[in-house]
C-alpha positions in Angstrom: 0.0 0.0 0.0 1.1 3.6 -0.7 1.9 5.1 2.7 1.6 8.9 2.2 2.8 9.7 5.7 5.9 7.6 5.3 6.6 9.3 2.0 6.2 12.8 3.5 8.6 11.9 6.3 11.2 11.2 3.6 11.2 14.9 2.6 12.7 17.3 5.3 11.4 20.5 3.7 7.8 19.4 4.1 8.3 19.5 7.9 9.3 23.2 7.8 7.0 25.9 9.2 7.2 29.2 7.3 4.5 31.4 8.8 2.0 29.5 11.0 2.0 26.0 9.6 4.0 23.5 7.6 4.3 24.7 4.0 1.9 23.3 1.4 4.2 23.0 -1.5 2.3 23.0 -4.8 5.1 24.3 -7.1 6.4 21.0 -8.1 6.5 21.7 -11.8 9.1 24.4 -11.1 11.2 22.1 -8.9 10.5 19.1 -6.7 11.6 18.6 -3.1 14.5 16.2 -2.3 14.1 13.1 -0.2 16.5 12.7 2.6 18.3 9.8 0.9 19.3 12.1 -2.0 20.5 14.8 0.4 22.4 12.3 2.5 23.9 10.4 -0.5 25.0 13.6 -2.1 26.6 14.8 1.1 28.3 11.4 1.6 30.0 11.5 -1.8 31.1 15.1 -1.3 32.6 14.4 2.1 34.1 11.0 1.4 34.8 10.5 -2.3 34.9 13.9 -3.9 37.5 13.8 -6.8 37.5 14.5 -10.5 36.3 11.6 -12.7 37.9 9.7 -15.6 41.4 11.3 -15.2 42.8 10.0 -12.0 44.4 6.7 -11.1 44.1 7.1 -7.4 41.4 5.5 -5.2 39.1 8.6 -4.9 39.0 9.3 -8.6 38.3 5.7 -9.4 35.6 5.5 -6.7 33.9 8.7 -8.1 34.2 7.6 -11.7 32.6 4.3 -10.8 29.7 6.1 -9.1 29.3 8.4 -12.1 29.2 5.7 -14.7 26.9 3.6 -12.5 24.5 6.6 -12.5 24.5 6.6 -16.3 23.5 2.9 -16.1 20.8 3.7 -13.7 19.3 6.3 -16.0 19.6 3.9 -19.0 17.6 1.3 -17.1 15.1 3.9 -15.8 14.1 5.0 -19.3 14.7 1.7 -21.1 17.5 2.9 -23.4 19.3 0.3 -25.5 22.8 1.4 -24.6 24.5 3.3 -21.7 26.4 5.5 -24.2 23.1 6.9 -25.4 22.8 8.7 -22.1 24.5 12.1 -22.1 24.7 14.0 -18.8 23.9 17.8 -19.2 23.0 20.6 -16.8 19.3 20.1 -17.5 16.5 20.0 -20.0 17.5 23.4 -21.4 21.1 22.4 -22.2 19.9 19.1 -23.6 17.7 20.8 -26.1 20.4 23.4 -27.0 22.8 20.5 -27.5 20.5 18.8 -30.1 19.6 22.2 -31.7 23.2 23.0 -32.3 24.7 19.6 -33.0 21.8 18.1 -35.0 21.4 21.4 -36.8 25.0 21.5 -37.8 24.9 18.1 -39.3 21.5 17.9 -40.9 19.8 21.3 -41.3 20.3 23.5 -44.3 18.8 26.7 -45.7 15.1 26.3 -46.4 14.6 23.3 -44.1 12.0 23.4 -41.3 11.8 22.6 -37.6 8.3 22.0 -36.1 7.3 22.8 -32.6 3.9 23.2 -31.0 2.1 26.2 -29.7 2.3 25.0 -26.1 6.1 24.7 -25.8 8.2 26.1 -23.0 10.6 28.8 -24.2 13.4 26.3 -23.8 11.9 24.3 -26.6 11.3 27.3 -28.8 14.3 29.6 -28.6 17.1 27.1 -29.3 15.2 26.2 -32.5 14.8 29.8 -33.4 18.5 30.3 -33.0 19.2 27.3 -35.2 16.8 28.7 -37.9 18.5 32.1 -37.8 21.9 30.5 -38.1 21.0 28.2 -40.9 18.4 30.3 -42.7 15.8 27.6 -41.9 12.1 28.0 -40.9 10.4 27.4 -37.6 6.8 26.1 -38.0 4.2 25.8 -35.3 1.7 23.1 -34.8 -1.5 24.8 -33.4 -3.5 23.7 -30.4 -7.2 23.7 -29.6 -8.9 25.9 -26.9 -9.1 22.8 -24.7 -5.3 22.9 -24.7 -4.7 19.9 -26.9 -2.5 19.5 -30.0 -4.4 20.0 -33.2 -3.3 16.7 -34.7 -5.4 17.2 -37.9 -3.1 20.1 -38.7 0.0 17.9 -38.8 -0.3 17.1 -42.5 -0.3 20.8 -43.4 2.4 21.8 -41.0 4.8 19.0 -41.7 6.3 19.0 -45.2 9.1 17.3 -47.1 11.5 20.0 -45.8 10.8 19.2 -42.1 14.0 18.0 -40.5 12.9 17.5 -36.9 9.8 17.7 -34.7 10.3 18.9 -31.1 7.3 18.4 -28.8 6.7 18.4 -25.1 5.6 15.2 -23.3 3.5 17.2 -20.8 2.7 20.9 -21.0 4.3 22.7 -18.1 1.5 25.3 -18.2 -1.6 23.2 -18.8 -0.7 19.6 -17.7 -1.8 18.2 -21.1 -0.4 14.8 -21.8 0.4 14.8 -25.5 0.0 11.8 -27.8 3.7 11.5 -28.3 3.7 7.9 -29.5 1.2 8.8 -32.2 3.4 11.9 -33.1 6.5 9.7 -33.4 4.8 7.2 -35.6 3.5 10.0 -37.8 7.0 11.5 -38.1 8.9 8.3 -38.6 6.5 7.3 -41.5 8.0 10.4 -43.2 11.6 9.7 -42.0 11.5 12.7 -39.6 13.2 12.4 -36.2 11.4 13.5 -33.0 12.7 15.1 -29.8 10.5 14.8 -26.7 10.8 17.4 -23.9 10.2 15.3 -20.9 10.8 17.9 -18.2 7.2 17.6 -17.0 6.6 14.1 -18.2 9.0 11.5 -16.8 8.2 12.2 -13.1 4.5 11.5 -13.7 4.4 9.1 -16.7 6.3 5.8 -17.3 8.8 6.3 -20.1 10.5 3.6 -22.2 12.4 5.3 -25.0 12.6 2.1 -27.0 8.9 1.5 -26.9 8.2 5.1 -27.8 10.9 4.9 -30.5 11.7 8.6 -29.9 15.0 9.8 -31.3 15.8 12.2 -28.4 14.3 12.4 -24.9 15.4 15.1 -22.5 14.7 15.8 -18.8 16.0 17.6 -15.7 17.1 16.1 -12.4 15.7 18.7 -10.1 12.1 18.1 -11.4 12.3 14.4 -10.6 13.5 14.7 -6.9 17.2 14.9 -7.8 19.7 17.8 -7.5 19.8 20.9 -9.6 22.4 21.3 -12.3 22.1 17.8 -13.7 20.0 16.7 -16.7 19.8 14.0 -19.3 19.9 13.8 -23.0 18.9 10.4 -24.4 19.7 10.1 -28.1 19.6 7.2 -30.4 23.1 6.0 -31.2 22.7 6.5 -35.0 22.1 10.2 -34.5 24.7 10.9 -31.7 27.4 9.2 -33.8 26.8 11.6 -36.7 26.3 14.8 -34.7 29.4 17.0 -34.0 30.2 18.0 -30.5 28.3 20.8 -28.9 31.3 22.0 -26.7 35.0 21.5 -26.8 37.4 20.9 -23.9 38.7 18.1 -21.7 37.4 14.5 -21.7 35.6 14.9 -25.1 38.8 14.2 -27.0 41.0 11.3 -28.0 44.0 13.3 -29.3 44.7 17.0 -29.7 47.3 18.7 -32.0 47.4 22.2 -33.3 46.5 20.7 -36.7 43.6 18.5 -35.7 41.5 17.1 -32.9 40.1 13.5 -32.8 36.9 13.4 -30.7 36.2 10.8 -28.1 33.7 8.0 -28.4 30.1 8.3 -27.1 29.0 9.4 -24.6 32.1 11.4 -23.7 32.1 13.3 -27.1 29.3 15.4 -25.6 30.5 15.8 -22.1 33.3 18.4 -22.3 35.0 19.6 -19.2 34.2 18.6 -15.6 30.6 17.4 -15.5 28.4 17.6 -12.5 29.4 14.1 -11.2 27.9 14.7 -7.8 24.7 15.7 -9.4 24.7 12.6 -11.5 25.0 10.4 -8.3 22.2 12.4 -6.7 20.0 11.9 -9.7 20.6 8.2 -9.8 19.7 8.0 -6.1 16.4 9.8 -6.8 15.5 7.4 -9.6 16.3 4.4 -7.4 14.2 5.9 -4.6 11.2 6.2 -7.0 11.7 2.6 -8.1 11.8 1.4 -4.5 8.5 3.1 -3.7 7.0 1.7 -6.9 6.3 3.8 -10.1 2.9 2.2 -10.6 1.8 3.1 -7.0 3.1 6.6 -7.5 1.2 7.0 -10.8 -2.0 5.7 -9.3 -1.8 8.0 -6.3 -1.0 11.1 -8.4 -3.9 10.4 -10.7 -6.3 10.1 -7.8 -5.0 13.2 -6.2 -5.2 15.2 -9.4 -8.7 14.0 -10.1 -9.8 15.0 -6.6 -8.2 18.4 -6.9 -9.8 19.1 -10.3 -13.2 18.1 -9.1 -12.9 20.4 -6.0 -11.6 23.3 -8.2 -14.5 22.9 -10.7 -17.0 23.4 -7.9 -15.8 27.0 -7.4 -17.8 29.0 -9.9 -15.3 32.0 -9.8 -12.3 29.8 -10.8 -11.5 29.6 -14.5 -9.3 26.7 -15.4 -7.0 27.2 -18.3 -6.6 24.0 -20.3 -9.3 21.4 -20.2 -7.7 18.6 -22.2 -9.1 15.1 -21.7 -5.7 13.6 -20.8 -3.9 15.7 -18.1 -1.6 15.2 -15.2 -0.7 16.9 -11.9 -1.0 20.5 -13.1 -4.0 22.9 -12.8 -3.6 26.4 -14.2 -6.4 28.9 -13.3 -7.5 32.4 -12.7 -9.4 33.5 -9.6 -12.2 35.7 -10.8 -10.6 38.9 -12.1 -7.9 38.9 -9.5 -4.4 39.2 -10.9 -2.5 35.9 -10.6 0.4 37.6 -8.8 -2.0 38.9 -6.1 -3.6 35.5 -5.7 -0.1 33.9 -5.4 1.0 36.4 -2.8 -2.1 35.9 -0.7 -1.7 32.1 -0.8 1.9 32.5 0.3 0.7 34.2 3.5 -1.4 31.2 4.1 1.6 28.9 3.7 0.7 27.7 0.2 3.5 27.8 -2.4 2.2 28.1 -6.0 3.6 29.5 -9.2 2.2 32.6 -11.0 3.0 34.2 -14.3 3.3 33.0 -17.9 5.4 30.0 -16.9 7.9 30.6 -19.8 5.1 30.0 -22.3 4.3 33.5 -23.6 3.0 32.3 -27.0 0.6 30.0 -25.2 -0.7 32.8 -22.9 -1.2 35.0 -26.0 -3.3 32.2 -27.6 -5.6 32.2 -24.6 -5.7 36.0 -24.4 -4.3 36.2 -20.9 -1.1 37.5 -19.2 -0.6 34.5 -17.0 -2.2 32.1 -14.6 -1.9 30.7 -11.1 -0.4 27.2 -11.4 -0.7 24.5 -8.8 1.4 21.4 -9.5 1.3 18.2 -7.5 3.8 15.5 -6.5 3.2 12.2 -4.8 4.0 13.7 -1.4 1.0 16.1 -1.6 -2.2 15.1 0.2 -6.0 15.3 0.0 -5.9 17.5 3.1 -3.6 20.0 1.3 -6.0 20.1 -1.6 -8.9 20.9 0.7 -6.9 23.6 2.4 -6.0 25.1 -1.0 -9.7 25.3 -1.9 -10.7 26.9 1.4 -7.8 29.4 1.0 -8.9 30.4 -2.5 -12.3 31.2 -1.1 -10.7 33.4 1.5 -8.6 35.2 -1.1 -11.7 35.9 -3.1 -13.5 37.3 -0.1 -10.5 39.5 0.8 -10.5 41.0 -2.7 -14.2 41.4 -2.8 
């Protein structure tokens, strides 16, 4: 059985009192809290084994290298990759997308080619492609969405052409919580020999991911959004693409030989990991993934679905709450407006009631423009949130409305 109290006891921050009561943390789409095992394991490696990886022949370096490469294997198993060298450690989702935008773009995109994104993308899955298109004189094309916050899949055949070189799409919308039909998207693209990048920053912590079953060409995510440390992320890429892509950065560890005349690059995955990587962060991320597996991904998914359904039902009973994004398939995120109160004011008042939410455009300005709004209040749940916290949120929203009335 899923023991919510035991889970909550694993997270030290949830025990903290900010104003009058323990914090109700509903900003998990921005970053998740860290279980004690991640905190302790990170501290242990910093205090006992800290040493640079791959380069040393002494005990500490070998110990740290072993832990780092073991972390790569843990990620490989967690997402069902075929090979450990298809796992590239980065600083996060943003760097992972930038890496592909630069390296794939250098190898495969020419003037007049097209990159397709959707209207609901985070800025991190828009701007790197814009930069690529400016650099290569290519074109960025946008797959529209519906007013329920779903991809307009019928528009695919008109948006995607024989000049489309890559489709980059989010697994789960960070603003709406929409779960996109990424497998259907991948099948559509592959039927036309087009590779697909999936932005999994909001997906992998809520949805089971097997990259071989999905058959995606690239999948990216951040450690800090899946209960791991900040400053660490993952790029999964199929071997056939990574082998053909040039390095994104130059420096130590990504080389075999260097002369002033020519440099021979290292094999995968090291070709894309220039310099000293965040090896402590990689260990922390692996610890977080093992922690989730120990609890049980199926149990977590079931609990989160029940919690989200309960929260949505309660929010829908408040007639002065306007929910933005009403897709049929959603997870763990509810964006809304409280009557005509500015989202920032709502967020500030909730903060005084010990509820942490996110307000603003959530780095999705084109999406907000589509809905004709400046921003929303966003609550985002994790498996350590509770029914009682949802009830407290609803009662607090009623108080905020009364105060502004």
